[in-house]
Structures are given as C-alpha cells and as structure tokens.
FIBA-361419 format. One record per atom (N, C-alpha, C, CB): z, y, x. Coordinates in steps of 0.1 Angstrom, whole numbers, plus 5000, padded with zeros to 4 digits. Glycine has a CB too. Layout:
ZYX ...
***
This chain:
495243884963 495843904976 495144014985 495743764984 493643984987 493044084996 493044224990 491644044999 493044224976 493144364970 494344424972 493044354955 495444344973 496844404977 496844464989 497944304978 496444374999 496244435014 495444555014 495644335023 494444545007 493444675009 494244805004 491944665001 494944774993 495644894987 496744954997 496344854974 497344855002 498344885013 497744965025 498844745020 496744915029 495844975040 495445125036 494544885043 494945135025 494645275021 495745375018 493845275009 496945315014 498145395015 498545425028 499245325009 498445345037 498845365051 497945485057 498745245058 496645455054 495645555059 496045695054 494045525055 496245705041 496445835035 497645905040 496645825019 498745825043 499945875048 499845925063 501045765046 499045855070 498745875086 497946015084 497745745094 496846015075 496146135074 496946265070 495146125066 497846245062 498846355057 499546415070 499846295046 500146305076 501046345088 500146405098 501746215094 498846365101 498046435109 497546575106 497046375112 497446595092 496946725088 498146815089 496446735073 499446765085 500646845087 500946895100 501746775083 500546805110 500846835124 499946935129 500746705132 498646915123 497547015128 497847155122 496046955123 498347155110 498747295105 499947345111 499047285090 500847265115 502047325122 501647365136 503247225123 500747315142 500347345155 499547475156 499547235162 498847505144 498247635143 499147745143 497447635132 498747865149 499647985147 499848035132 499148115155 501048065129 501348095115 501448235113 502448025110 500748295103 500748445099 501348445084 499248515100 502148535082 502748565069 502348705066 504348545069 501748725054 501348855050 502448895040 499848845044 503348985042 504449025034 504049155027 505649035042 503849155014 503549275005 504749335001 502749244993 504849475000 505949534992 505749514977 506049684996 504549534973 504249524959 503949374953 502949604957 503449364942 503049234935 501549214935 503649234920 501149114934 499649084934 498849154924 499348944933 499449204913 498649274904 498249404908 499249284893 498849464917 498549614922 496949604927 499649654936 496249694923 494849694928 494749734942 494049784920 495849814947 495949854962 496249724969 497149974966 497149644965 497349504971 496049434971 498349424963 495349434961 494149334960 493049384971 493449334944 493049514972 492049564982 492549544996 491649714979 493849574999 494249525012 494049375013 495649545013 494349295005 494049145007 492549115008 494549054994 491749195002 490249195004 489849225020 489649294994 490449315025 490349345039 490849245048 491049475043 491949195044 492649085053 491548955052 494149035045 491248925041 490048815040 488848845047 489448795025 488448965048 487148995055 487348975070 486749135052 488649005076 488748985090 489148845093 489849065096 489748755083 490048615084 488748535084 490848575074 487748585076 486448515076 485548525089 485748575065 485948625095 485048645109 485848585119 484748805113 487148535118 488048475128 487648345132 489448475125 487648325145 487348175148 488448095155 486148175157 489648175156 490948105160 491548035148 491948205167 491747905149 492547825137 493847895135 492947655141 494147945123 495448005119 495847945106 495348165119 497147945103 497747915090 498348035084 498847795091 497748085073 498148215066 498648185053 496848305065 500048255050 500548255038 500848395033 501448175037 501048415020 501248525014 502448545006 500348555006 503348655006 504448664998 504448814993 505748625005 504548824980 504648954974 505948994968 503648964962 506749094975 508049124972 508149194957 508549214982 507349264954 507349344940 508349454942 507749254926 508849494954 509949594955 509749714949 510149624967 508449774949 508349914945 508249924931 507149984952 508349804922 508449844909 509849824904 507549764901 510849784912 512149784907 512949914908 512849674915 513349964898 514150094897 515650074901 514050154883 516049964902 517449934904 517749874919 517949834894 518449924926 518749894941 519149754943 519949984946 519949694932 520349544934 519149454934 521249494922 518249494926 516949404924 516049414936 516249434911 516049534944 515349564955 515849474966 515249704958 517249474967 517949404977 517649234975 519449434976 517749204962 517649064960 516149014962 518049034944 515049094960 513749064964 513549054980 512849164958 514349144987 514449134999 515049005006 515049255002 516048965000 516548835003 515648705002 517648814995 514948724993 514048604989 512848625001 513348634970 512448745004 511448765015 512048705029 511348935017 513348725030 513848685043 514048535043 515348755046 514248465031 514248325031 512848265033 514648285018 511848335028 510548285031 510148295045 509448345022 510648405052 510248405066 511148295074 510448555073 512348275069 513048165076 512548035075 514448165072 512048005063 511647875060 510147845065 511747855046 509247955064 507947945070 507847955085 506948045064 508848025090 508948045106 507648085111 509447915114 507048205107 505848255112 505848305126 505448355103 504748295133 504548345146 504448495144 503348285154 503848555133 503648685130 503548715117 502548725136 504248835113 504148885100 503449025098 505548885095 502449015090 501749135086 502449205074 500149095082 503249305077 503949375067 503549505062 505149395071 503349505048 502549615042 503549705035 501349555031 503249825037 503949945030 505249965035 504149925014 505950085031 507050135036 508250055030 507150275034 508250005018 509349915011 509349795019 508949874996 508549725022 508649605032 509449635043 507449555037 509149745050 509749755063 511149815062 508749855072 511449895051 512749965049 513749855043 512650085039 513249765034 514249665028 514249535036 513849625013 513249495045 513249375051 512849375067 512349285042 511749435070 511249415082 512149465094 509949475083 512749585091 513549635102 514449545110 514149735097 515049445102 515949345109 515349255120 516649255098 514049265121 513349185130 512749255141 512349095123 512849385141 512649475152 513149435166 513149605149 512449415177 513249405189 513649255192 514449485187 513249175182 513549015183 512448945191 513748945169 512648835196 511448745202 510648705192 511948615211 511048685180 510348625169 510748655155 510348485169 509948685148 508448695149 507948815154 507848675136 506648815156 505948945159 505649005145 504548925167 505749135147 505549225133 504249305136 506849315128 503349305126 502349405125 502449485112 501049335127 502849605113 503049685099 501649745096 504149825101 501549775084 500249835079 500549925067 499049725075 499950035063 500050115052 501450175051 499650035039 502050225063 503350295062 503150435063 504350265072 503850515053 503750655055 504650725063 503750715043 505750665068 506550715077 506150685092 507850665073 506650755102 506350715116 507150595119 506650825126 506650505128 507250385131 508750425137 506250305143 509150515142 510350555147 511450555136 510150685155 510950575123 511850585113 512450425109 511250655099 511650345114 512050185111 512650135126 510550085105 512850215135 513350155147 512350075155 514550075144 510950105154 510150025158 509550075173 509150015147 509850195177 509450245189 510150165201 509650395189 509550115209 510250045219 510649905216 511250115222 510349865205 510349715201 509249635206 510249695185 509449545214 508349475221 507649375213 508949405233 508249355199 507549265191 506849335179 508449145187 506649465179 506149545169 504949615171 507149625165 503949605164 502649695165 502249735151 501449615172 501249825149 500749825136 499949955133 501849805127 499649975120 498550085116 499450165107 497050035107 499650305110 500150395101 499150455092 500750505109 499750465079 498750505067 498850675068 499250445050 497650735071 497650885072 496950925060 496850935085 497651005050 497051065039 495951155044 498151145031 494651135036 493451215039 493851365035 492251155030 494751445039 495051565036 493851675037 496151605045 493151675047 492051765049 490951745038 491451745063 490751605036 489651575025 490351625011 489151395026 491551605009 492251644995 492051794995 493851604993 492351875005 492252015005 490952065003 492652075017 489851995009 488452035007 488051994992 487451955019 488451874987 487951844974 488751944964 488151694970 489851984966 490352084957 489552214958 491752114958 489152264969 488252374970 486952344962 487852404985 486352224963 485052214956 485452204940 484152074960 486552144936 486852124922 487152254915 488152034921 487752354923 488152484919 487252594923 489452504924 486052544926 484952644930 485252744941 484452724919 486052684952 486152754964 487252854964 484852824968 488152854953 489152954952 490552884959 489252994938 491152984968 492552924971 493452904960 493353024981 494152804959 495052774948 496552754951 494552654943 497352754940 498752724942 498852584939 499852814933 499552504948 499552364948 501152314945 498952304961 501352224937 502552174933 502452014937 502852214919 503551964944 503651814947 504751754941 503751784962 504451624935 505451544930 505351404933 505651564917 506551334937 506451204941 507651144938 506051174955 507850994938 509050914939 509950944949 508750784940 511250924947 512150924959 512350794969 513350964954 511450694965 511450584973 510850604986 510950494968 510850494996 510350505010 508950555010 510450385016 508150505002 506650555002 506450694998 505850474992 507050734986 506950874982 507550964992 507650884969 508750934998 509351015008 508351035020 510750945013 507850925025 506950935036 505751015034 506650815040 505150995021 504051085019 504351235017 503451045007 505651255011 506051395011 506151455024 507351415003 506751385033 506851445047 505651465053 507651355055 504451395050 503251445056 502651545049 502251345057 502751565036 502351675028 502951805034 502751655013 504251805036 504951915039 504751975054 506251885036 504251875063 504051915077 502551955077 504351785088 501651965067 500351985068 500152145065 499551885058 499052195073 498652325070 497752335058 498052395083 498052395047 497252385035 496352495034 498252375022 496352595043 495552715042 494152685040 495552785053 493452745029 493952885022 494852855011 492652965017 495052725007 496052694995 497452725000 496052544990 498352724989 499652744990 500552654985 499952854984 501352574991 502352484983 503452544978 502752374990 503652554965 504652634958 505852544956 504152694943 505852404955 506752334951 506652184954 506952364939 507852114959 507651984963 508951904956 507651964979 508751814947 509751754939 509651594940 509651814924 510851534939 510951404939 511951354929 511351364951 511651364917 512651324906 512651164905 512151384892 513951134902 514050964903 513650904890 515650904907 513551004878 513350944866 512151004858 514550954859 511550944848 510351004842 510551114834 509650894834 511851124827 512251234818 512151364828 513851214811 512651364840 512751474848 511251514853 513751454859 510451404855 509051434859 508451514848 508151304863 508651464836 508151544825 508451684824 508551494814 509851714825 510351844825 509751924837 511851844825 509751874847 509151924860 507851984859 508951824870 507051894853 505451924853 505352024842 504551804850 506052014832 505852114820 506252244823 506652064807 507052264833 507552394839 506552454847 508852364848 505452374852 504452434860 503452514854 503852344867 503352504840 502352564834 502252724835 502552524822 501052764841 500652894843 501252944858 501252984832 501952844865 502552884877 501752814889 503952844878 501052714886 500252634897 498952604891 500952484901 498052584901 496552554898 496252404899 495652634908 496952324908 496652184910 498052114912 495552164924 497951994909 499151904912 498951774918 499851884899 499451764930 499251654938 500251534935 499351694953 499751434931 500551314926 500751214937 499851264915 501851204941 502251104953 502550974945 503651144962 503350894952 503750754946 504550794933 504650664958 504250714922 505150714910 505650574907 504350764898 505950494917 506550364914 507950384914 506150264924 508550274906 510050274906 510750374899 510450284917 510150444889 510850544882 511650474868 509750674878 512850534867 513450494854 513050594843 515050494854 513350544831 513050634819 513850764820 513450554805 515150754823 515950874822 517150864831 516250914808 517950964834 519250934841 520250844834 519951074844 519950834820 520750744813 520250624808 521250804803 519150594810 518150474808 517550414820 517050504798 518150314825 517450254837 516250154836 518550174843 515750164824 514650074823 513450124832 514250054807 512650044837 511450084846 510350144837 510949974855 509750234842 508450294836 507150244842 508450454837 506150184836 505150144843 504350254848 504350054835 503950254860 502950374866 501950414858 502250334878 501250324850 500150364842 500650444831 499450254836 501750434825 502150514815 502550674820 503450444810 503050674832 503050804839 501850864842 503650784851 500750794847 499550854850 498850914835 498650734859 498950834825 498350864813 499050994807 498550754804 500451014808 501151124804 500751244812 502751094805 500751234826 500251334834 498851394828 500051274848 497851304829 496451344824 496551414811 495551214823 497251374803 497251424788 498151564788 497951314778 498951584797 499951684794 500051804806 501251604793 499551754817 499651854828 498651964827 499451784841 498952084828 498052194827 497252214842 498852324823 498052204852 497252204865 496352084867 498152214876 495252084875 494651984877 495151874886 493652034881 495451754880 496151644889 495151584898 496851534880 495651554909 494951474919 495851364926 494351564929 495551234925 496251134931 496051094944 496251044924 496951034952 496751014966 496750844967 498051104975 496750774956 496550644955 495350574950 497550614949 494850464954 493650404948 493850374933 493250264955 495050324930 495350294917 495450414906 496650204917 495450544911 495750644902 494450664892 495950784910 493350644897 492250654890 492050534880 491050674899 492350414886 492250294878 493150284867 492450174886 494350364868 495150354858 494950464848 496350354863 493850534850 493450634839 493550784845 494450624827 493850794857 493750934863 492250984864 494350944877 492051114867 490651164866 490251184881 490451304858 491051194891 490751224905 491551174914 490651364908 491051104925 492151064936 491451064949 492750904933 491951094959 491351084973 492551004980 490951244980 492350894985 493450794991 492950725001 494050704982 494050685009 493550615022 492850465017 495050585033 492050415026 491350295022 492050185025 490050275028 492650105014 493349995016 492549885022 493949955004 491249865018 490549765024 490449775039 489349755018 490249895045 490049915058 491449885065 489450055061 492549935059 493949915066 494149765066 495249995058 493849685056 494149545056 493349475066 493849495042 492049515068 491149465078 491549495093 489849525076 491949625094 492449655107 493649605113 492549785107 494649585104 495949525107 495649385110 496949545096 494749305102 494549165106 493849145119 493849095095 492849225121 492149235135 493149225146 491249365137 494149335144 495149355154 496149245155 495749485152 496449185144 497349055144 496548935150 497849005128 495548935147 494548795154 494348815169 492848795147 494148935173 494048965188 495348955195 493549105190 496448985189 497648965196 498148815195 498749055189 497748745184 498148605185 497348525195 497848535171 496048565197 495248505205 495548535221 493948545201 496248665222 496648705235 498048645240 496748845236 498648575230 499948495233 501048585236 499748405245 501748585248 502848665251 502548795256 503548605260 501348845256 500948995260 501749085253 499349025257 501749205260 502549325253 501849355240 502649475263 502649415231 502049445219 501049575218 503049455209 499949565211 499049675210 499849805206 497749645199 499349925211 499950045207 499750075192 499450155216 500650165187 500550205173 499350285171 501750285170 498750245158 497350325155 497550385141 496050215153 496450465138 496450535126 495150495118 496550685128 495150485106 493850465098 493550605092 493950345085 492250645093 491850775089 490750775079 491550865100 490350635074 489450615064 489950635050 488950495064 489250695041 489850715027 488650685017 490350875025 489250675006 488350634994 488450764982 488950494988 487350784976 487450874964 487350804951 486350984965 488250834942 488150774928 487750884918 489450714924 486950864909 486550954898 486550884885 485051014900 487150964874 486950924860 486351044853 488250884852 484951034851 484251124846 484651194835 483051084844 484951144824 485351214812 486451304811 485551124802 487751274818 488651364819 488251484828 489751304822 487451464837 487151564847 486251674840 486351504860 485251604832 484451714824 485151784813 483251644819 486251714807 487151804798 487851904804 488051724793 488151894817 488652014825 487752094831 489351974835 486452084828 485252154834 485252154848 485152294828 485552044854 485452014869 484251964873 486251924874 483352014880 482051954886 482151944900 480752034882 481951814906 482051784919 480551754924 483051674920 480251784937 479151744942 478651604940 479251764955 477351564939 477151434936 477451334947 475751424933 477751374959 478151284970 479551224966 478151384985 480251304960 481551254956 481451124946 482451384949 480451154936 480251034925 479650914934 479051084912 478850934943 478250814951 479350754959 476950864961 480150824965 481250774973 482250694964 482050904980 482550734952 483350664943 482650534939 483850744931 481450534936 480750434931 480750324942 479550474927 480550364955 480450264967 481850194967 480050344982 482950264964 484250204965 484650134952 485250314968 483750114942 484250074929 485250144923 484649944930 485250274924 486350364920 485650474910 487050424934 484550444905 483950544894 483850474882 482550594898 484550564873 484650524858 484050634848 486150494854 483250594839 482650694829 483750794823 481950614817 
***
C-alpha cells in the first residue's frame, strides 16, 4: 500500500515539475532562428557557431529554436513555396518574440509577410539585397545585418594572384535572390584597375558550362557567386549539387576562378574570399538579444558586416601557378579554410 502511495506521489511530483518547467520555458522570451538553407551547409554551420558564441555569453534566459528551410537547394518554385509554408507554420506554432532570419531566400519567400507587424520582431542577417528590397525600411519590427561582399579584398587578392596586372573579370551566379543580390553589389563596385567584361545569371548548369567555356582567351579571372538551385538543363529540372558545379569549374574553367562563399573552397574550389558567416551570426544574435532585453524600444538601425574569411586549396592553386603571400595562408588556416 505504501509503495502504491509512493509511486502516486512520485508521479504527481513529476507532472508538477513538468508543468513548472513548461511554464518557465513559456515565460522566457522565444527566439526562432530561420535559415534559408539546410543544416548540412558549412556556411549555416558557421553562422550557427556565431549564434552559439553570442548565446553562451548571454545572461538573459531565452528559449531558442532552429528551423532550416532548405529553400536555396530547390530548383522548382513550387518546392520553395512549400518550404516557406512549413516555415510559416513553424512561426505560427512556436509564436516567437523574435525571428533571426538568415539569407535572402528566407526574406524573399517568408519573412516579408511579417514586416510592419507588431509580432514577431525580425532580425535579418546575411542578406545581399538592401533592406528596402524586402519592404523593411520603416517597418518598426525589423532590424538586421546586411551582408557586404568583400569586393575590395577580392580586387586586391586578384592583383596578388595575377602579379599586379589589371585583368579582365567575368562574373557568374545563380538567378535566385542571393545570386541577384550579390550580382547587384558586384556591378555597383568600381573594379579599377580591373575591367568587368560580363555578368551572367544562367538558371541551369548546361548554360553555365557553355558560358564558361566561351570565356576561354577572353577573360583572366572568373568571380563565382552563388551556385545554388541550378537545374541540369532547360529540359531537365533535376537539381545539380553545388559541389558538382564547383568541381566542374575548377577542372574546366581557363580563367582563374574565385568564389565569394565560404563553402566554395570546402567543396573543392581553389580560392575564395567571402563574408564571415560566424561573425554575422554572432552580430545578429547580439543585436537580437539586446532588442529582446530592451522590450518595446525602437529597433536598432540596419547594420553591415565587413568581416571576411579567406579560403585556399593549395594543390589546384599551384597547378595554376598562383602564388599568394604567406599572410593569405595564415588567414585561411585561422578560419579552418586551408586545404592542401
């Protein structure tokens, strides 16, 4: 009999404890991290690393949840819209106080519908378009960090790689929101002493191949923007893994390729100069936590992240007879982006 009463008391205690814990979690400010890509992306992993760094320093109790849309891998518009619907349901069910929305696809397909609303607050990060492109200017519930491509560092790196000679530069990227935002930045930049001779945004891999092959002898370097979401060809809607695109570029492009994403070198590329995902994640989370602590205060102003990372894969660079100063090698090692 006593054992039965004891078991009942233990059960009651556990139920009460769970209710108290649930109430405590519910009382804490809720933050949802909404990624455009999936968790397998190295850029996403580094962004999450920065988010965790900021959260580890934080003393305000918060309840944080992650959602990965995977939109930038989908070549078909219907699948992107379906992923956005799932993201919207996640926001509805979790009812966050604030959403940290990562990358342009998350804004384009999902977060623009929340701009100007009382809830949730939105902190964007790693976007290549200006906030005005998403209707965020004047929205009292939106703040964030714009991703600025390190174009001056890229220009100087190309000078170092090609021994100080002005060069003819071609640019290629996907037609998705990230690729178009990057292309806009590239075209607005003064590349002197270099000359940009072409900017292309083919939607399929077959056209990328034809476009790059036609550059032989006409350009000296190839700036590779986002290569996510490409189909095989105009008649084949199967998605092409970005790593396959990078491997083909490195094996077949006559101009020196240089990527603007962290993952470019990790996927087999020889050289990349890219915005620092870790720093953007950390800065966005610091901004979000400060805003949550401030309660109903006006949102912080829009900011820009100017930090960048260098990635190097030594063997293909040596095959192209490209020699960079040792400081580039050390910078790549410090960012875990140096490969033999």
